[in-house]
C-alpha positions as CSV (number, residue, x, y, z in Angstrom):
1,M,-19.1,-6.0,17.9
2,T,-18.5,-5.1,14.0
3,S,-17.7,-8.6,11.6
4,I,-17.1,-8.4,7.9
5,G,-18.8,-11.8,6.9
6,D,-17.9,-13.9,9.9
7,V,-14.9,-12.7,11.5
8,P,-14.9,-10.3,13.8
9,L,-13.4,-6.7,12.9
10,E,-11.8,-6.3,16.7
11,R,-10.2,-9.6,16.2
12,L,-7.0,-7.8,14.2
13,R,-5.8,-4.5,15.1
14,C,-5.6,-2.2,11.5
15,V,-4.3,0.4,10.7
16,V,-4.5,2.8,7.7
17,V,-1.1,4.3,6.5
18,V,-1.4,7.4,4.1
19,P,0.2,9.6,2.6
20,T,-0.1,13.3,2.1
21,Y,1.1,15.8,0.2
22,N,-0.9,19.3,-0.4
23,E,-4.6,16.8,-0.2
24,A,-6.1,18.9,2.5
25,E,-9.3,19.0,-0.1
26,N,-9.7,15.5,0.4
27,V,-9.1,14.9,4.1
28,A,-12.2,14.9,5.3
29,A,-13.8,12.2,3.0
30,L,-11.6,10.5,3.8
31,A,-11.3,10.4,6.7
32,E,-15.6,9.3,6.3
33,G,-15.1,7.0,3.5
34,V,-12.3,5.1,5.7
35,C,-14.2,5.4,9.1
36,R,-17.4,3.8,7.4
37,A,-15.9,1.0,5.7
38,L,-13.5,-0.4,8.4
39,P,-15.2,0.5,11.4
40,G,-12.6,0.2,14.5
41,A,-9.8,0.8,12.4
42,D,-7.3,3.7,13.2
43,L,-6.4,6.3,10.2
44,W,-2.5,7.4,10.2
45,L,-1.5,10.4,7.9
46,V,1.8,10.7,7.2
47,D,2.0,14.5,6.2
48,D,5.6,15.6,4.4
49,G,5.3,19.2,5.6
50,S,2.1,19.4,3.3
51,P,2.7,23.8,2.8
52,D,-1.3,23.6,1.5
53,G,-2.0,22.8,5.8
54,T,-3.1,19.1,5.3
55,A,-1.5,18.0,9.0
56,D,-4.1,20.8,10.6
57,V,-6.4,20.2,8.9
58,A,-6.8,16.5,10.0
59,E,-6.0,17.1,13.2
60,G,-9.1,19.8,13.8
61,L,-10.9,17.1,11.9
62,F,-9.7,13.9,14.1
63,A,-10.3,15.8,17.2
64,S,-13.7,17.2,16.6
65,R,-15.7,13.4,16.1
66,V,-15.4,10.3,18.8
67,E,-15.2,7.7,15.5
68,Y,-12.0,9.0,14.7
69,A,-10.5,9.0,18.4
70,G,-7.5,6.6,16.6
71,Y,-6.5,9.2,14.1
72,R,-3.8,10.4,14.1
73,V,-1.7,12.4,11.8
74,I,2.7,12.1,11.7
75,R,4.0,14.9,10.6
76,R,7.8,14.1,8.7
77,S,10.8,16.0,9.0
78,G,13.4,15.4,6.3
79,P,13.1,14.2,2.7
80,R,10.1,14.0,0.9
81,G,9.4,11.2,-0.4
82,L,6.5,8.7,-1.2
83,G,8.5,5.3,-0.5
84,R,9.8,7.3,3.4
85,A,6.6,8.4,3.8
86,Y,5.3,4.4,3.7
87,R,8.6,3.4,5.8
88,E,8.2,5.4,8.3
89,G,4.5,4.6,8.8
90,F,5.1,1.3,8.2
91,L,7.7,0.6,10.5
92,R,5.5,2.5,13.2
93,A,2.8,0.4,13.1
94,L,4.2,-2.7,13.5
95,R,6.2,-1.1,16.9
96,A,2.7,-0.3,17.8
97,G,1.6,-3.2,17.4
98,Y,-1.2,-3.9,14.7
99,D,-1.9,-7.3,13.0
100,R,-2.9,-6.0,9.3
101,V,-0.8,-2.5,8.3
102,F,-3.1,-1.2,4.2
103,Q,-1.7,1.1,2.3
104,M,-3.8,4.0,-0.4
105,D,-3.6,7.3,-1.8
106,A,-4.9,10.5,-0.5
107,D,-6.5,12.2,-3.1
108,L,-9.7,9.3,-3.2
109,S,-8.4,7.2,-6.7
110,H,-8.8,5.0,-3.8
111,D,-12.1,3.4,-2.2
112,P,-12.3,3.0,0.3
113,G,-15.4,1.4,0.6
114,A,-12.8,-1.6,-1.6
115,L,-10.8,-2.1,2.2
116,P,-13.2,-4.8,3.3
117,E,-12.3,-6.8,0.3
118,L,-8.7,-6.1,1.5
119,W,-9.0,-7.1,4.5
120,R,-11.5,-10.1,4.2
121,A,-8.4,-11.5,1.2
122,S,-5.5,-11.3,3.9
123,L,-6.7,-13.6,5.8
124,T,-5.6,-16.0,3.7
125,A,-3.2,-13.9,2.4
126,D,-0.2,-11.9,3.2
127,V,0.1,-9.1,0.7
128,C,-3.4,-8.5,-0.6
129,I,-3.3,-5.3,-4.2
130,G,-6.1,-4.0,-5.0
131,S,-5.7,-3.7,-8.8
132,R,-7.0,-2.3,-12.0
133,Y,-5.4,-4.7,-14.2
134,C,-5.9,-8.1,-12.9
135,A,-9.8,-9.6,-14.1
136,G,-12.6,-7.0,-12.9
137,G,-10.5,-4.5,-12.8
138,V,-11.9,-1.3,-13.8
139,V,-9.7,2.4,-14.1
140,R,-11.8,5.7,-14.8
141,N,-11.7,9.3,-15.5
142,W,-7.8,8.6,-16.3
143,P,-6.2,10.6,-18.5
144,W,-5.3,8.3,-21.8
145,H,-1.3,9.7,-21.3
146,R,-1.5,8.3,-17.1
147,H,-3.5,4.9,-18.3
148,M,-0.9,4.3,-20.6
149,L,1.9,5.3,-18.8
150,S,0.8,3.1,-15.9
151,R,0.8,-0.4,-18.5
152,F,4.0,0.3,-19.5
153,A,5.0,0.3,-16.4
154,V,3.5,-2.2,-15.9
155,W,4.7,-4.3,-18.2
156,Y,8.5,-2.9,-18.2
157,V,9.1,-4.6,-14.4
158,R,7.5,-7.9,-15.1
159,C,9.8,-7.9,-18.6
160,V,12.8,-6.5,-16.3
161,A,12.4,-7.9,-12.8
162,G,10.2,-11.1,-13.9
163,I,7.5,-10.1,-11.1
164,P,4.3,-11.5,-12.5
165,V,1.9,-9.6,-10.6
166,A,-0.8,-8.1,-12.8
167,D,-0.7,-4.2,-11.4
168,S,3.2,-4.2,-9.9
169,T,2.4,-1.0,-9.2
170,A,-0.8,-0.4,-7.8
171,G,-0.1,1.2,-4.1
172,F,-4.2,0.0,-2.7
173,R,-3.0,-3.0,-0.4
174,C,-2.8,-4.5,2.2
175,W,0.0,-6.2,4.8
176,T,-0.1,-8.7,7.4
177,R,2.4,-8.3,9.9
178,R,4.3,-11.4,9.0
179,A,4.9,-10.4,5.8
180,L,5.8,-6.8,6.7
181,E,8.4,-8.0,9.3
182,A,9.5,-10.3,6.2
183,V,10.7,-7.7,4.0
184,Q,13.0,-6.5,5.9
185,L,11.4,-2.4,5.4
186,E,14.7,-1.2,6.9
187,T,17.2,-1.9,3.9
188,L,14.1,-0.1,1.7
189,C,16.1,1.6,-1.1
190,S,13.4,3.4,-2.9
191,E,12.1,6.4,-2.6
192,G,9.0,7.0,-4.5
193,Y,6.7,5.3,-6.6
194,S,8.9,1.7,-7.1
195,F,8.8,1.7,-3.4
196,Q,6.0,-0.9,-4.2
197,V,7.7,-2.6,-6.6
198,E,10.6,-3.1,-4.7
199,M,7.8,-3.9,-1.7
200,T,6.1,-6.8,-4.3
201,H,9.6,-7.8,-5.3
202,R,10.4,-8.8,-1.7
203,A,7.1,-9.7,-0.3
204,L,7.7,-12.8,-2.9
205,R,11.8,-13.8,-2.9
206,A,10.4,-13.9,0.8
207,G,8.0,-16.1,0.7
208,M,4.7,-14.2,1.2
209,R,1.4,-15.5,0.1
210,V,0.4,-12.4,-3.5
211,V,-3.2,-11.7,-4.2
212,E,-4.8,-9.7,-6.6
213,V,-8.1,-8.5,-5.3
214,P,-9.9,-6.2,-8.6
215,I,-11.3,-2.5,-7.8
216,V,-12.4,0.3,-9.2
217,F,-9.4,3.3,-9.6
218,T,-11.0,6.4,-9.8
219,D,-8.8,9.7,-11.2
220,R,-7.5,11.9,-8.3
221,R,-10.9,14.8,-7.8
222,H,-8.4,17.3,-6.2
223,G,-5.0,18.2,-5.8
224,R,-2.4,17.5,-8.7
225,S,0.2,14.1,-9.2
226,K,3.3,14.8,-8.1
227,I,5.1,12.5,-10.4
228,S,9.0,14.1,-10.9
229,R,11.4,13.2,-12.9
230,R,13.4,12.2,-10.8
231,V,10.4,9.8,-9.4
232,L,10.4,8.4,-13.5
233,V,14.0,7.9,-13.1
234,E,13.9,6.0,-10.3
235,S,11.0,4.2,-11.5
236,M,12.9,3.4,-15.0
237,W,15.8,2.0,-13.1
238,M,14.9,0.3,-10.0
239,P,13.9,-3.2,-12.0
240,W,17.0,-3.3,-13.5
241,R,18.4,-3.4,-10.1
242,L,16.7,-6.1,-8.6
243,R,17.5,-8.4,-12.0
244,W,20.4,-8.0,-11.5
245,R,21.0,-7.8,-7.6
246,P,17.5,-9.6,-6.7
247,W,16.6,-8.8,-2.3
248,C,17.9,-12.2,-0.2
249,P,16.1,-12.2,2.6
250,A,17.5,-13.2,6.2
251,V,16.8,-16.4,7.4
252,A,15.7,-14.6,11.0
253,A,12.7,-12.4,9.5
254,V,11.5,-15.0,7.7
255,R,11.0,-17.1,10.7
256,S,9.9,-14.7,12.6
257,R,6.4,-15.0,12.0
258,G,7.0,-19.3,11.5
259,G,7.6,-18.6,6.6
260,S,9.9,-20.6,5.8
261,A,13.2,-19.0,3.8
262,S,13.3,-21.5,1.3
263,G,9.3,-21.4,0.6
264,S,8.8,-20.3,-3.1
265,P,6.5,-16.7,-4.2
266,S,2.9,-17.8,-4.4
267,L,0.8,-15.4,-6.4
268,V,-2.8,-15.6,-7.5
269,I,-4.3,-13.4,-9.8
270,S,-7.8,-13.7,-9.8
271,G,-8.6,-16.6,-8.5
272,R,-6.0,-18.8,-10.8
273,E,-2.3,-19.2,-8.3
274,D,0.9,-19.9,-9.7
275,E,3.6,-21.2,-8.2
276,G,7.2,-19.6,-8.9
């Protein structure tokens, strides 16, 4: 039986959801890393019709090793987008009955070796964020302009939307089933990277306990960033939307797993807890 600390991993069904677009070069290392870090967990690649054949490469790889029996590729059709891919993957995970749903980038900027720390944190929290900017977080080999843009985005989100998270735009996370049910995935409106901000906003508004776990973030090894002008525009206006029209959770959704419709947001950053 595989365990992390004193808790058997098999006690909770886990899946790692990873959106992909032109990530064929990274699939093998990603799968190996996830398998090593969380043996027994499943891996789902949600592919947006990658021209480089990411889906075919992944399916061939997954079929070649018995350890990858629970790994699969979800081939999306229709409009592309990070938020759309995550939303579909998360909804499928809920329908499949998973207890913990991880999200991470396919480009290996998120080290699969940090998955056990997020899993461990999820035993006492609803949303666990792999944070670059909380105490202990590190960013390596990132061009200075990307680092500055990322820092500005976090500051902008905090000032405009009032989200008190050190790394609100982070894409390395672990969600409990309770948290994903509470945020009402079907009604999300973001399509790009602002999906992370909208999800954090909703989790806090729903009274979920959010914690940040320091990670080492390293620039991608292969391929290139998919940030477009449209994604940047959405990232600029989403915090204002959340400020002017803050999301209000439905009572039924919040209470579906024992939460409270009137519970206040709970945030922990590097061991310091703030009640908002």
